[in-house]
C-alpha positions as CSV (number, residue, x, y, z in Angstrom):
1,M,157.2,57.5,48.7
2,D,156.5,53.9,46.7
3,L,154.8,52.8,46.3
4,H,154.4,49.2,44.5
5,T,156.8,47.0,47.4
6,H,157.0,43.1,48.6
7,I,158.6,44.4,51.5
8,L,156.7,42.5,54.1
9,P,158.6,39.3,55.2
10,K,157.7,35.9,53.8
11,M,154.2,37.1,52.5
12,D,154.4,36.6,48.6
13,D,157.2,35.8,45.8
14,G,158.9,39.2,47.0
15,S,161.5,39.3,51.1
16,G,161.5,35.8,52.5
17,A,163.1,37.5,56.3
18,V,162.5,40.8,57.9
19,G,167.2,41.0,57.3
20,T,165.2,41.1,54.2
21,S,163.5,43.6,54.5
22,L,165.4,46.2,56.5
23,A,168.3,45.5,53.3
24,M,165.1,46.8,51.0
25,L,163.8,49.9,52.9
26,R,167.7,51.6,53.7
27,R,168.0,51.7,49.4
28,E,165.2,53.0,50.3
29,A,166.3,55.2,52.6
30,E,169.5,55.9,50.1
31,Q,167.5,57.3,47.4
32,G,165.2,59.4,49.9
33,V,162.2,57.1,50.2
34,D,160.5,58.2,54.1
35,A,157.8,55.3,53.1
36,V,156.6,52.6,51.3
37,C,153.1,51.0,50.6
38,A,153.9,47.5,51.2
39,T,151.7,46.0,48.6
40,S,151.7,42.2,49.0
41,H,149.7,40.1,46.4
42,Y,146.6,39.0,47.4
43,Y,143.8,36.6,45.6
44,A,140.5,36.3,46.9
45,H,140.8,33.1,45.3
46,H,143.4,31.5,47.7
47,E,142.7,33.8,50.9
48,G,139.9,35.3,52.4
49,I,139.9,39.0,53.4
50,G,139.9,38.4,57.0
51,A,142.4,35.5,57.5
52,F,145.1,37.4,54.7
53,C,144.3,41.3,57.0
54,A,145.7,38.8,60.2
55,R,148.6,37.4,58.4
56,R,149.5,41.1,56.4
57,A,149.1,42.6,59.9
58,E,151.7,40.0,62.0
59,A,154.3,40.4,59.1
60,L,154.4,44.0,59.7
61,E,154.7,44.0,63.1
62,R,157.8,41.5,63.8
63,L,159.1,44.0,60.5
64,T,158.2,47.1,62.4
65,S,159.4,45.9,65.9
66,A,162.9,45.9,64.3
67,L,162.7,49.2,62.0
68,T,164.7,52.3,62.4
69,D,164.3,56.3,62.6
70,D,166.1,56.0,59.8
71,L,164.3,53.8,57.7
72,P,161.0,54.9,55.6
73,R,157.8,54.3,57.5
74,V,155.4,50.7,55.9
75,L,152.1,51.6,55.7
76,P,150.3,47.9,55.1
77,A,148.5,48.1,51.4
78,A,147.5,45.9,49.2
79,E,147.8,44.7,45.8
80,V,144.1,42.5,44.3
81,A,144.1,40.6,42.1
82,Y,141.0,41.4,39.6
83,F,138.7,38.4,39.5
84,S,135.6,38.4,37.8
85,H,132.3,38.8,40.2
86,M,134.5,41.1,42.2
87,E,131.7,43.3,43.0
88,E,129.8,41.0,44.1
């Protein structure tokens, strides 16, 4: 399992398209990876959590609809930027 990827298309500074994401997943599969965590950047000061989760779900659906059985599973996750007063 790869615990840190920016594989979801057009979510952050990672993949810019579904085709690029599929190529990345093929490289993961070649290395024996069977699942990846899609850790898209989340910045609370730029976007609410609801909007982020909806945008991530849409990107995940675009990618998973193109997946084939020989590619790793893609699990939704996030790379959350720390900010002051985060605990509130």
